[in-house]
C-alpha positions as CSV (number, residue, x, y, z in Angstrom):
1,M,-4.5,-7.2,-18.9
2,L,-2.6,-6.6,-15.6
3,R,-0.8,-9.9,-15.8
4,D,0.6,-9.0,-19.2
5,H,1.7,-5.6,-17.9
6,L,3.5,-7.3,-15.0
7,L,5.4,-9.5,-17.3
8,S,6.2,-7.0,-20.0
9,R,8.3,-4.5,-17.9
10,G,11.6,-5.8,-19.2
11,A,13.2,-9.1,-20.2
12,R,14.3,-11.4,-17.4
13,S,18.0,-12.1,-17.3
14,S,18.0,-15.6,-16.0
15,R,15.9,-18.7,-15.4
16,A,15.8,-17.9,-11.7
17,D,14.4,-14.5,-12.4
18,S,11.7,-16.0,-14.6
19,E,10.7,-18.4,-11.9
20,A,10.5,-15.6,-9.4
21,A,8.4,-13.6,-11.7
22,A,6.0,-16.5,-12.3
23,T,5.7,-17.1,-8.5
24,S,5.0,-13.4,-8.0
25,T,2.4,-13.3,-10.7
26,T,0.6,-16.3,-9.0
27,W,0.1,-14.7,-5.6
28,L,-0.5,-11.2,-7.1
29,S,-3.2,-12.8,-9.3
30,Q,-4.7,-14.4,-6.2
31,I,-4.8,-11.1,-4.3
32,R,-6.4,-9.3,-7.3
33,R,-9.0,-12.1,-7.8
34,S,-10.0,-12.0,-4.1
35,Y,-10.4,-8.3,-4.0
36,D,-12.2,-8.2,-7.3
37,I,-14.7,-10.7,-5.8
38,D,-15.1,-8.9,-2.5
39,A,-14.6,-5.2,-3.6
40,A,-18.2,-4.1,-2.8
41,G,-18.2,-5.8,0.6
42,Y,-14.8,-4.4,1.5
43,A,-15.7,-0.9,0.4
44,E,-18.8,-1.0,2.7
45,Q,-16.8,-2.4,5.6
46,V,-14.3,0.5,5.6
47,R,-16.8,3.2,4.9
48,G,-16.4,5.8,7.7
49,L,-13.5,3.8,9.2
50,L,-11.3,6.9,9.8
51,A,-14.0,8.6,11.7
52,G,-13.6,6.1,14.5
53,H,-9.8,6.1,14.6
54,P,-8.4,9.4,15.7
55,H,-4.8,8.1,15.8
56,L,-5.0,7.1,12.1
57,R,-6.5,10.5,11.2
58,S,-3.7,12.3,13.2
59,G,-1.1,10.2,11.4
60,L,-2.5,11.3,8.0
61,Q,-2.6,14.9,9.2
62,I,1.0,14.8,10.1
63,F,1.9,13.2,6.8
64,A,0.0,15.9,4.9
65,E,1.8,18.6,6.9
66,M,5.2,17.1,6.3
67,I,4.5,16.9,2.5
68,A,3.6,20.6,2.6
69,E,6.8,21.4,4.4
70,V,8.9,20.0,1.5
71,G,7.0,22.0,-1.0
72,G,4.2,19.6,-1.9
73,G,4.0,17.4,-5.0
74,P,2.3,14.2,-6.1
75,V,1.6,11.6,-3.5
76,A,0.6,8.0,-4.4
77,D,-1.7,6.0,-2.1
78,I,-0.3,2.6,-3.1
79,G,-2.9,-0.2,-2.6
80,C,-5.6,2.4,-2.2
81,G,-8.6,0.0,-2.3
82,P,-11.8,1.9,-2.7
83,G,-10.0,5.2,-2.3
84,Y,-11.2,6.5,1.1
85,V,-7.7,7.3,2.4
86,T,-6.7,8.9,-0.9
87,A,-9.8,11.1,-0.6
88,H,-9.0,12.0,3.0
89,L,-5.5,13.2,2.0
90,H,-7.1,15.1,-0.9
91,R,-9.3,17.0,1.5
92,L,-6.2,17.8,3.6
93,G,-4.8,19.6,0.5
94,V,-2.5,16.8,-0.7
95,D,-2.1,16.2,-4.4
96,S,-3.0,12.5,-3.9
97,F,-3.8,9.8,-6.4
98,G,-4.5,6.1,-5.9
99,I,-3.1,2.9,-7.3
100,D,-4.6,-0.6,-6.7
101,L,-4.1,-4.1,-8.0
102,S,-7.8,-4.7,-8.2
103,P,-9.7,-3.2,-11.2
104,E,-13.0,-3.6,-9.2
105,M,-11.6,-1.6,-6.3
106,V,-10.4,1.1,-8.7
107,A,-13.8,1.2,-10.3
108,I,-15.4,1.8,-6.9
109,A,-12.9,4.5,-6.2
110,H,-13.6,6.2,-9.5
111,R,-17.3,6.1,-8.8
112,D,-17.1,7.5,-5.3
113,Y,-14.4,10.1,-5.9
114,P,-14.5,11.1,-9.5
115,E,-12.4,14.2,-8.9
116,I,-9.4,12.1,-8.0
117,R,-7.1,10.1,-10.2
118,F,-7.1,6.3,-9.7
119,E,-5.3,3.6,-11.7
120,V,-4.7,-0.1,-11.7
121,G,-1.1,-1.1,-10.9
122,T,1.0,-3.2,-8.5
123,M,3.4,-2.1,-5.8
124,T,5.9,-4.8,-6.9
125,D,6.5,-2.9,-10.2
126,L,5.1,0.6,-10.1
127,D,4.5,2.3,-13.5
128,L,6.0,5.6,-12.2
129,P,9.2,7.4,-13.1
130,E,12.1,7.3,-10.8
131,G,12.0,10.2,-8.3
132,S,8.6,11.4,-9.4
133,L,6.8,11.5,-6.0
134,A,6.9,13.8,-3.0
135,G,5.3,11.1,-0.9
136,A,4.0,7.6,-0.9
137,L,1.5,5.9,1.4
138,A,0.9,2.2,2.0
139,F,-1.9,2.1,4.5
140,W,-2.3,-1.6,5.5
141,S,-1.8,-2.4,1.9
142,T,1.4,-4.5,2.3
143,V,-0.4,-6.9,4.5
144,H,-0.8,-9.6,1.8
145,I,2.8,-9.3,0.4
146,P,4.9,-12.4,1.4
147,D,8.1,-11.7,3.4
148,D,10.4,-12.6,0.6
149,A,8.8,-10.0,-1.7
150,M,8.8,-7.2,0.8
151,P,12.3,-5.9,0.2
152,G,11.6,-5.5,-3.5
153,V,8.4,-3.6,-2.7
154,I,10.3,-1.3,-0.3
155,D,12.9,-0.8,-3.1
156,E,10.1,0.3,-5.4
157,F,8.8,2.8,-2.9
158,H,12.4,4.2,-2.6
159,R,12.8,4.3,-6.4
160,V,9.7,6.4,-7.1
161,L,10.3,9.0,-4.3
162,R,12.3,12.1,-4.9
163,G,15.3,13.1,-2.8
164,D,13.3,14.5,0.1
165,G,10.4,12.1,-0.4
166,L,8.4,10.8,2.5
167,L,6.9,7.3,3.0
168,L,4.1,6.4,5.5
169,L,3.6,2.8,6.2
170,G,0.6,1.5,8.2
171,F,0.4,-2.1,9.0
172,P,-1.0,-4.7,11.5
173,V,1.5,-5.5,14.2
174,G,2.3,-9.0,15.3
175,T,4.2,-12.1,14.1
176,D,1.6,-14.4,12.6
177,V,0.0,-15.1,9.2
178,R,-3.8,-15.4,9.0
179,H,-5.6,-17.0,6.1
180,T,-9.0,-15.8,5.0
181,D,-11.2,-17.8,2.7
182,E,-14.5,-16.0,3.0
183,G,-15.1,-12.4,2.0
184,Y,-17.4,-9.8,3.7
185,M,-20.3,-10.8,1.4
186,G,-19.8,-14.5,1.9
187,A,-18.0,-15.2,-1.4
188,R,-15.0,-17.6,-1.5
189,I,-11.7,-15.8,-1.6
190,S,-8.1,-16.8,-0.6
191,L,-5.8,-14.3,1.2
192,D,-2.9,-14.5,3.6
193,S,-2.5,-11.6,5.9
194,H,0.9,-11.0,7.5
195,R,1.3,-9.2,10.8
196,R,4.8,-7.8,11.4
197,E,6.8,-6.3,14.2
198,P,7.9,-2.6,13.7
199,E,11.6,-3.7,13.8
200,T,11.0,-6.0,10.9
201,M,9.6,-3.2,8.8
202,T,12.3,-0.7,9.8
203,G,14.9,-3.2,9.0
204,W,13.6,-3.5,5.4
205,L,13.3,0.3,5.2
206,R,16.9,0.9,6.3
207,A,18.3,-1.7,4.0
208,S,16.6,0.0,1.1
209,G,18.1,3.4,2.0
210,F,15.3,5.0,4.1
211,V,15.9,7.0,7.3
212,I,13.3,6.3,10.0
213,V,11.6,9.5,11.1
214,S,9.2,8.0,13.6
215,E,7.4,4.8,14.5
216,T,4.3,4.4,16.6
217,V,2.3,1.4,17.8
218,I,-1.4,2.0,18.2
219,G,-3.2,-0.1,20.7
220,P,-0.3,-2.2,21.9
221,D,-2.4,-4.0,24.5
222,E,-5.3,-4.6,22.1
223,E,-6.0,-7.8,20.0
224,R,-5.1,-6.1,16.7
225,P,-2.5,-3.4,17.3
226,G,-1.4,-1.3,14.3
227,G,1.9,0.4,13.4
228,L,2.7,3.7,11.7
229,I,6.2,4.3,10.4
230,F,7.3,7.6,8.8
231,A,10.5,7.2,6.7
232,R,12.4,9.6,4.4
233,R,14.3,8.6,1.3
234,Q,18.0,9.0,1.6
Protein backbone atom coordinates (compact mmCIF):
# COMPACT_ATOMS: atom_id res chain seq x y z
CA MET A 1 0.00 0.00 0.00
CA LEU A 2 1.05 3.62 -0.56
CA ARG A 3 1.17 4.34 3.17
CA ASP A 4 3.65 1.50 3.67
CA HIS A 5 5.72 2.81 0.76
CA LEU A 6 5.85 6.28 2.33
CA LEU A 7 7.11 4.92 5.61
CA SER A 8 9.59 2.43 4.19
CA ARG A 9 11.94 4.76 2.31
CA GLY A 10 14.60 4.78 5.07
CA ALA A 11 14.74 4.65 8.85
CA ARG A 12 13.98 7.85 10.74
CA SER A 13 16.84 9.20 12.79
CA SER A 14 14.91 10.82 15.61
CA ARG A 15 11.61 10.96 17.40
CA ALA A 16 10.95 14.37 15.84
CA ASP A 17 11.42 12.90 12.39
CA SER A 18 9.03 10.06 13.24
CA GLU A 19 6.38 12.51 14.42
CA ALA A 20 6.82 14.60 11.27
CA ALA A 21 6.45 11.47 9.13
CA ALA A 22 3.28 10.48 10.97
CA THR A 23 1.79 13.96 10.48
CA SER A 24 2.71 13.93 6.80
CA THR A 25 1.16 10.51 6.34
CA THR A 26 -2.07 11.79 7.93
CA TRP A 27 -2.66 14.67 5.52
CA LEU A 28 -1.35 12.73 2.54
CA SER A 29 -3.81 9.95 3.34
CA GLN A 30 -6.62 12.51 3.54
CA ILE A 31 -5.71 13.94 0.14
CA ARG A 32 -5.49 10.46 -1.38
CA ARG A 33 -8.82 9.39 0.13
CA SER A 34 -10.60 12.54 -1.08
CA TYR A 35 -9.35 12.20 -4.64
CA ASP A 36 -10.04 8.47 -4.71
CA ILE A 37 -13.63 9.29 -3.76
CA ASP A 38 -14.02 12.12 -6.26
CA ALA A 39 -11.76 10.91 -9.09
CA ALA A 40 -14.53 10.39 -11.65
CA GLY A 41 -16.15 13.76 -10.89
CA TYR A 42 -12.84 15.60 -11.01
CA ALA A 43 -11.84 13.95 -14.29
CA GLU A 44 -15.11 15.05 -15.87
CA GLN A 45 -14.71 18.59 -14.50
CA VAL A 46 -11.28 19.11 -16.10
CA ARG A 47 -12.10 17.40 -19.39
CA GLY A 48 -11.33 19.92 -22.14
CA LEU A 49 -10.08 22.50 -19.64
CA LEU A 50 -6.97 23.43 -21.62
CA ALA A 51 -9.06 24.22 -24.69
CA GLY A 52 -10.51 27.24 -22.92
CA HIS A 53 -7.25 28.51 -21.40
CA PRO A 54 -4.82 29.74 -24.07
CA HIS A 55 -2.35 31.09 -21.49
CA LEU A 56 -2.02 27.63 -19.93
CA ARG A 57 -1.55 26.03 -23.34
CA SER A 58 1.10 28.58 -24.25
CA GLY A 59 2.92 27.93 -20.97
CA LEU A 60 2.99 24.21 -21.72
CA GLN A 61 4.16 24.90 -25.28
CA ILE A 62 7.04 27.03 -23.95
CA PHE A 63 7.89 24.30 -21.46
CA ALA A 64 7.98 21.69 -24.24
CA GLU A 65 10.22 23.89 -26.39
CA MET A 66 12.63 24.53 -23.51
CA ILE A 67 12.87 20.80 -22.80
CA ALA A 68 13.67 20.20 -26.47
CA GLU A 69 16.36 22.91 -26.36
CA VAL A 70 18.28 21.00 -23.66
CA GLY A 71 18.16 17.76 -25.63
CA GLY A 72 14.91 16.29 -24.32
CA GLY A 73 14.59 13.49 -21.82
CA PRO A 74 11.98 12.19 -19.38
CA VAL A 75 9.56 14.69 -17.87
CA ALA A 76 7.39 13.89 -14.85
CA ASP A 77 3.93 15.42 -14.46
CA ILE A 78 3.85 15.30 -10.66
CA GLY A 79 0.33 15.22 -9.29
CA CYS A 80 -1.00 14.38 -12.75
CA GLY A 81 -4.57 13.58 -11.72
CA PRO A 82 -6.45 12.01 -14.64
CA GLY A 83 -3.53 12.68 -16.96
CA TYR A 84 -4.86 15.34 -19.32
CA VAL A 85 -1.80 17.62 -18.96
CA THR A 86 0.57 14.65 -19.27
CA ALA A 87 -1.18 13.72 -22.50
CA HIS A 88 -1.03 17.29 -23.79
CA LEU A 89 2.74 17.35 -23.26
CA HIS A 90 3.01 13.96 -24.95
CA ARG A 91 1.24 15.38 -28.02
CA LEU A 92 3.77 18.23 -28.00
CA GLY A 93 6.56 15.67 -28.35
CA VAL A 94 7.63 15.53 -24.70
CA ASP A 95 8.68 12.19 -23.19
CA SER A 96 6.16 12.70 -20.39
CA PHE A 97 4.85 10.37 -17.70
CA GLY A 98 2.52 10.94 -14.77
CA ILE A 99 2.69 10.43 -11.01
CA ASP A 100 -0.26 10.86 -8.67
CA LEU A 101 -1.07 10.10 -5.05
CA SER A 102 -4.53 8.72 -5.88
CA PRO A 103 -4.74 5.18 -7.29
CA GLU A 104 -8.19 5.98 -8.67
CA MET A 105 -6.84 8.97 -10.57
CA VAL A 106 -4.03 6.84 -11.96
CA ALA A 107 -6.56 4.20 -13.05
CA ILE A 108 -8.52 6.85 -15.00
CA ALA A 109 -5.30 8.14 -16.59
CA HIS A 110 -4.37 4.58 -17.64
CA ARG A 111 -7.83 4.10 -19.11
CA ASP A 112 -7.90 7.34 -21.08
CA TYR A 113 -4.24 7.43 -22.19
CA PRO A 114 -3.02 3.81 -22.34
CA GLU A 115 0.01 4.77 -24.45
CA ILE A 116 1.47 6.87 -21.58
CA ARG A 117 3.11 5.69 -18.37
CA PHE A 118 1.33 6.54 -15.11
CA GLU A 119 2.20 5.45 -11.58
CA VAL A 120 1.12 5.98 -7.98
CA GLY A 121 3.52 8.06 -5.91
CA THR A 122 3.89 11.14 -3.74
CA MET A 123 5.70 14.39 -4.42
CA THR A 124 6.94 14.40 -0.81
CA ASP A 125 9.12 11.34 -1.50
CA LEU A 126 9.49 10.65 -5.21
CA ASP A 127 10.54 7.13 -6.15
CA LEU A 128 12.91 8.44 -8.83
CA PRO A 129 16.72 8.45 -9.03
CA GLU A 130 18.59 11.64 -8.35
CA GLY A 131 19.17 13.71 -11.48
CA SER A 132 17.04 11.44 -13.65
CA LEU A 133 14.64 13.98 -15.19
CA ALA A 134 14.99 16.61 -17.89
CA GLY A 135 11.90 18.33 -16.54
CA ALA A 136 9.23 18.27 -13.89
CA LEU A 137 5.79 19.78 -13.92
CA ALA A 138 3.51 20.50 -10.95
CA PHE A 139 0.37 21.99 -12.50
CA TRP A 140 -1.86 23.15 -9.63
CA SER A 141 -0.87 19.94 -7.82
CA THR A 142 0.91 21.57 -4.84
CA VAL A 143 -2.34 23.29 -3.89
CA HIS A 144 -3.10 20.87 -1.03
CA ILE A 145 0.44 20.75 0.42
CA PRO A 146 0.73 22.58 3.78
CA ASP A 147 3.20 25.46 3.96
CA ASP A 148 5.54 23.63 6.33
CA ALA A 149 5.87 20.73 3.85
CA MET A 150 6.42 22.83 0.73
CA PRO A 151 10.21 23.32 1.16
CA GLY A 152 10.66 19.54 1.31
CA VAL A 153 8.54 19.09 -1.81
CA ILE A 154 10.60 21.69 -3.69
CA ASP A 155 13.77 19.92 -2.53
CA GLU A 156 12.42 16.68 -4.04
CA PHE A 157 11.80 18.42 -7.36
CA HIS A 158 15.38 19.72 -7.26
CA ARG A 159 16.78 16.27 -6.38
CA VAL A 160 15.21 14.41 -9.29
CA LEU A 161 16.12 16.98 -11.94
CA ARG A 162 19.40 16.76 -13.83
CA GLY A 163 21.86 19.66 -13.98
CA ASP A 164 20.00 21.57 -16.69
CA GLY A 165 16.57 20.35 -15.58
CA LEU A 166 13.54 22.62 -15.86
CA LEU A 167 10.61 22.94 -13.45
CA LEU A 168 7.23 24.45 -14.27
CA LEU A 169 4.96 25.28 -11.34
CA GLY A 170 1.33 26.26 -11.88
CA PHE A 171 -0.63 27.38 -8.82
CA PRO A 172 -3.59 29.47 -7.63
CA VAL A 173 -2.48 32.95 -6.58
CA GLY A 174 -3.58 34.51 -3.31
CA THR A 175 -3.06 34.31 0.43
CA ASP A 176 -5.97 32.30 1.81
CA VAL A 177 -6.72 28.65 2.54
CA ARG A 178 -10.06 27.27 1.40
CA HIS A 179 -11.62 24.10 2.75
CA THR A 180 -13.71 21.79 0.56
CA ASP A 181 -15.93 19.12 2.09
CA GLU A 182 -18.03 18.14 -0.93
CA GLY A 183 -16.76 16.66 -4.19
CA TYR A 184 -18.00 17.30 -7.70
CA MET A 185 -20.35 14.32 -7.44
CA GLY A 186 -21.68 15.31 -4.02
CA ALA A 187 -19.62 12.84 -1.97
CA ARG A 188 -18.05 13.90 1.32
CA ILE A 189 -14.37 14.78 1.05
CA SER A 190 -11.94 16.91 3.07
CA LEU A 191 -9.37 19.10 1.31
CA ASP A 192 -7.57 22.32 2.17
CA SER A 193 -6.50 24.39 -0.86
CA HIS A 194 -3.69 26.91 -0.42
CA ARG A 195 -3.45 30.01 -2.58
CA ARG A 196 0.04 31.52 -2.58
CA GLU A 197 1.73 34.65 -3.84
CA PRO A 198 4.44 34.22 -6.51
CA GLU A 199 7.12 35.63 -4.18
CA THR A 200 6.33 32.89 -1.67
CA MET A 201 6.87 30.22 -4.31
CA THR A 202 10.02 31.82 -5.72
CA GLY A 203 11.42 32.15 -2.21
CA TRP A 204 11.07 28.40 -1.65
CA LEU A 205 12.53 27.69 -5.09
CA ARG A 206 15.59 29.88 -4.58
CA ALA A 207 16.19 28.42 -1.13
CA SER A 208 16.28 24.95 -2.69
CA GLY A 209 18.81 25.98 -5.35
CA PHE A 210 16.62 26.90 -8.31
CA VAL A 211 17.18 29.89 -10.58
CA ILE A 212 13.95 31.63 -11.61
CA VAL A 213 13.60 31.85 -15.39
CA SER A 214 10.24 33.62 -15.51
CA GLU A 215 7.05 34.19 -13.54
CA THR A 216 3.63 35.15 -14.86
CA VAL A 217 0.29 35.90 -13.20
CA ILE A 218 -2.72 34.97 -15.32
CA GLY A 219 -5.86 37.02 -14.72
CA PRO A 220 -4.52 39.24 -11.90
CA ASP A 221 -7.82 41.16 -11.72
CA GLU A 222 -9.98 38.03 -11.74
CA GLU A 223 -11.42 36.19 -8.75
CA ARG A 224 -9.09 33.21 -9.19
CA PRO A 225 -5.76 34.31 -10.69
CA GLY A 226 -3.15 31.71 -11.52
CA GLY A 227 0.63 31.74 -11.48
CA LEU A 228 3.17 30.08 -13.75
CA ILE A 229 6.82 29.93 -12.69
CA PHE A 230 9.63 28.47 -14.77
CA ALA A 231 12.73 27.57 -12.75
CA ARG A 232 15.97 25.83 -13.63
CA ARG A 233 17.99 23.57 -11.36
CA GLN A 234 21.32 25.01 -10.24
